[in-house]
C-alpha positions in Angstrom: -9.8 7.4 -2.8 -6.1 5.8 -0.9 -2.9 6.6 -2.2 -2.9 2.7 -4.4 -2.2 1.6 -7.6 -4.9 0.5 -9.3 -2.6 -2.4 -11.1 0.3 -2.6 -9.3 -1.0 -2.1 -5.4 1.9 0.1 -4.4 1.0 2.1 -1.6 3.1 4.5 0.8 5.6 3.2 2.8 6.8 4.7 6.2 10.7 5.1 7.1 13.0 8.0 8.6 13.3 11.7 7.9 17.1 12.1 9.1 18.4 15.7 9.8 21.2 17.1 9.6 21.9 16.5 13.3 21.1 13.0 13.0 17.9 13.4 14.6 15.2 10.4 13.1 11.1 11.6 12.9 9.2 9.2 11.3 7.8 10.1 7.3 5.7 8.9 4.6 7.2 8.3 1.1 4.3 8.5 -1.3 3.9 6.4 -4.5 4.3 8.1 -7.8 0.3 8.3 -8.5 -1.2 9.7 -11.8 -4.7 9.7 -12.7 -5.2 8.8 -16.1 -8.0 8.0 -19.1 -7.4 5.3 -21.4 -9.7 4.3 -24.0 -10.7 0.4 -23.8 -11.1 -0.3 -27.6 -12.4 -3.9 -27.3 -15.1 -2.8 -24.8 -15.9 0.6 -26.8 -15.7 2.6 -23.7 -13.3 5.1 -21.6 -11.8 4.1 -18.2 -9.7 6.1 -15.5 -7.3 4.5 -13.6 -4.8 5.8 -10.8 -1.8 4.4 -11.8 1.6 4.5 -10.6 4.5 5.6 -13.1 5.4 2.2 -13.5 2.0 0.8 -14.0 2.2 2.8 -16.9 5.3 1.6 -18.4 3.5 -1.9 -17.4 0.4 -0.9 -20.0 2.6 0.7 -22.8 4.5 -2.9 -22.1 1.7 -5.2 -22.2 -1.5 -3.4 -23.4 -4.3 -1.9 -22.1 -6.7 -5.0 -22.3 -4.1 -7.7 -21.3 -3.5 -5.6 -18.2 -7.3 -5.0 -17.2 -7.8 -8.6 -17.7 -5.6 -9.5 -15.5 -7.0 -7.0 -13.1 -10.4 -8.7 -13.2 -9.1 -12.0 -12.8 -7.8 -10.6 -9.3 -11.2 -9.4 -8.2 -10.6 -6.1 -9.2 -13.8 -4.3 -10.4 -13.2 -1.8 -13.9 
């Protein structure tokens, strides 16, 4: 499975690793992804999502059902 957040769409970005002598080499910045299991009470089932820490905060703020509804409207299969 790819390193992509299912809610926000965050994915790895690239940049430079800069040494003390200012030599630049390419590197990847990975998103802070967590596997989280939620109980979706409206459908009476458990769902497992791969989320960034920002997406976990979004779910806490807006509610799981609203976030899942938006994901399904955008075409995600849950």
